[in-house]
Structures are given as structure tokens and as C-alpha cells.
N, C-alpha and C positions, 0 to 999 in steps of 0.2 A: 146640599148646599143652595146659596141664596142668588135669585135670580133677580138682580138691578140692573141692569144695562145688557147691552152687546160685548160686552169688551172679552175679549179672549185670553186669559193670565194664559196658558200653555202651563198649567203649574206642575208636568215634569219635568220639564225644560228648566223651566224659573229656579224649582226646588235644586236641582243637578246642578246650573252653574252659578246663580245669583252668590252662591256663599263661595266659590272659586276667583269671582270680580271682587268681593266684598274683602277678601284675603290680600288678593294685588293691590287694591284700592287704598287701603290703610297702609300697609308696609309704604305706599308713596305717600301718605300724610306724615308718619313720623320720621321720614327722612329727610334731614338737614339737606341734603344732594340734590331735592328732585328741582327740577327748574320751578317756575312760579307760575307757570301754565300748565303745565300736568298738576299742580297741585290743585291748581282751580277746575281741572275735568274731574280729580280724581274726589275730589266735595260735592261737584254735582251726580257725578255716576253714585256714590255711597249715600248722597239725601234719596235720588233716586230710587235706589236698589231696596234701601231698606223699607221705604214706601209701596214699593210695589210687592215688599215681602208683606209689608202688614196687610197690604187689600186685599192681597190673594188668599191669606189664612180668617181673612175677615168672612169673606165670600165663602169660604167652606167651613165658617163656623166655628173656627178655631180663635175663639174671643182674645185668652190670654195671649198669645203670639201675635197676634193683630197689636195690641196696646204694647208689647215687647218692644217691635221690632219700629212703631211711631215715637219710641223714646229712643231708640239707637240712630232715628234721622233725625232729630232735634237739634243734635251739635254743628249735623251738617248745611241742614236746614237753616240753622242760622249763616252757617260763612258763606253759604254759596245766595244769600239775602242780602247779608248786610254786613260783613267785614269787607272793611275796604280793600284787603288786597286778594280778597281770595272771590268775592262776590263778582254773579256772573250777569249777564243784561236782561233784564226784568222789567217788562211794564203796567201800569195799573192794576191791569187783572193779573198777571202771572205772578208776583211778589206776593198774592194773598196766599198763596200755596206754602213759600218759605213764614211766611207770618207766621199763619194760625198754627202751621204741626211745629214751632218754637212755642210761640204763646202755650199752646194746650197742652206739651210733650218735654219742652225744654225745664231745666233744672233751676234752681235761683241762680246761678252766675248768669247762665242763658239770657234769664228775663234780665236782672241787671245790664248789661251789654244791648238787651234791646233799650233798655232805658235809657242808654245814652244815644241812642240815633232818636227818641221819639221827635224833639224839639225840630234835629233838621235832616228830617225822611223826605227822602225825595226816589225816582224812580228814573229810568236811562229814558222813557218817554210818557205820552200823557196821550192818548184818543178822546179819553172821558175827565172833565175836571171832576164830576162828580163822583167817580170812583176814587179819582186820588184822594179827593176830600177822607172819602171813608178810609179810606186807608192809613191816613191820619191821625181818626178818629180812634180808630180798631189799637194801631199800637199805641198808643197815650193810653187811652183806657187799659188797655191789657196788660201793661205794666205801673200800673197805679198811680199815672198823673190825672190830678183833677183836668174834666173836660170845662171851659167856659162853655154856657149855655148858647150866646151869642155863638162861638164856633158849631156848636151844635146846629142850629138854626140856618147859618149861611150854607155848612153843606148840605141840608135837609132840602133848603128852599132851591140850591143849585139842582138837587137831584132830580126833583119835583117839574123843573124846566125843562130837561132833558129829554131830548125826544127820541128815547131809545128803550127798547122794549125791556130787554134786560136790568136797566137800568132804574125803570118804572116799579119792576117785580122781582128782583132781589136784593140793586144798592138802596133805593129806598126804605125799603120794610127794615136791613138791617141798620138802616141809620138812627131809625123811628126806636128800633130794642137798643140802641146808645141812650137815645132820649130816657130810652122808659127807664134804664138800670141807672140812669143820672137823676132821673128827679122821682124813684122809687113807685113807677108806676107798673107794678107786675102786669097787668092785663096787658099795654101797652106793647110790656118785652113779650109778654107770652102771642099775642095775636102776630106779631112780627114775625118773632120765629115760626110760627105755622105758616105765613106765606111765603117765606124764604125756601120752607123745604115743598112748596106746594109746588113754586117755581122750578126749585131742582129735581123734583120726581118729574114731571114735564120734559125737561132736558134732555133727563135720562129717556125716555118712552120716545122721543121722537124730534130732540135736537141735537145743538153741540153737545154732549153729555153721552151720547146712545154707544158710541167706542170708546171711551175714555175712563182708563182704569182708575185713575184718582176720584172717578167721580161716585166713587160707590158709599163715599160717605159727604156730607157736606159738613168743611171742618169752618165755613162762616157762622153758619147754624151753631155748631157743636161748642164752638168762642163764646157766644152768646149765652147759649147755657150754661157754661162754666161760671163765665162774667157772674149769672144772674143769683148762682149756688154760691159764690165767693164771699160777693158784695151783698148778697142779703138773704141769702139762705132759700130762694127760693129753689123750687123744685119744676122743670120744665117739663108738662104734661102732654108734650106732640110726641105721639105714638108715630114712627118710622123710621124704615131700614135703612133710610139715609142716615140717621140720627143717634148713633150708638150711646148712647146716656150713658150706658155700661162703664165708656174709656172715663168718664169726668167720677163718678159715683166711688171710685178708691181708687 
């Protein structure tokens, strides 16, 4: 079993109860008579439960099952993050979960739907503009849109001027990774992923991720690794349990 942080998945309880909850909530989603508010709850719970199962299997080193459940989560992550009727409240940080799962594990139809939201992307609230600008870059480059250099530089400038540890140690290198992807600079891309993973590991040991089940993987860094492979054929060389590259290798 992998030891990545202090989160207790309560495996026996999770594996016993999650399938029951999923069956009930899938029925809610399929029922045309289900009220909208209940469908919103159902989509959120399905996204959460599938991801919870994925991360639990990852910790148990059941890698095939982990990927399977992340693929199952992707449609519901899209719904809770972006569907005009179903989407839930998200700020510029929390939307990254839905966005990364949809980009990494969604099929072509989900990517096409995300592309429609790329230019008009909004969140319910914004506390740090730099993070919001990164989200804009991620949804655009992740759905195949061409990023103007000015847009990347504006986001990078905003991030570097933001007096916040997490922005400096996570968002700045993520934007730099996107800059590397756009400019064909594999060194900048690779070194930026290394920085994001170093920050993520520290947060799991000492910071906000110590008891966060979702933090057993850095999906932001994994998205950067996948984009490098898809756009340029680059192979990420970062060696970390928080970056399960096998998920994007097949």
C-alpha cells in the first residue's frame, strides 16, 4: 500500500457502500422525472464517489481499477464543473479538479463540450486572479486551442506578482509549463512539472493536503505531462508517486 498522506480511505466501508450509492444516483440521473436539484446532487456524488474509488485503488496499488474509475468519473466531473444546468459552485481552485479529470480521462465528446466553454469560462468566485488566468490557459490548451503568447505572458506576470505561497510554488510553474508547451521548450516544461510535484509533496506532508484523499495524485502536473506527450511526444521524467504517468501511457 502506498503511503502518500494521512487520509484514511476506510477501504472496507468505501468498497461496501460506494457501489450502492452509485447505483442509486445513476438511476436518478437516468430518470427524466428527477428534479434538477436532485440531478445536481447526483452528478456531484457520482463524480466524487468514482474519484474516491479511483484514489483508494491507487493507494492499494490496483492501478487498472484506478484508471477505470477515473474514466467513469469524467462525464460527471464535466457535468458538475461545466454543464449549464447541472454545474455546482466552484471557485478558481476547486474547478481544477473537474477540469483535470475531464481533460485527462474524458472521451472526445467531453473534450468537444469543454472546448465550447473555453472562451467564456467563468467560476462562481475568484480570490486570486492568477489562478483564474491559469484555469483559462488550461482549458484552452487542453482542448486544442491555440494560445496567444500575450495571454500566457499576462497570466505569468500576474502570478509572479501575486503574494501567495501557493501561487508562487504551484501556479507560476504550471503557467511556465504551458509556456514551454507552446514554445516547444521541453526543459522549461520538465523543470516546471518537477516544481509542481515538489510543492504537492510538501503539501501532502506538511500542508493542506495532509488529509485530502484527492491529493494522492497531482492532476495538474499529470495534465501537463499528458499535453507534452500529445503535443510533442515528450516523455516526462519526473519520478514521483504523486505523478502516476502510467495513466497517460496507455
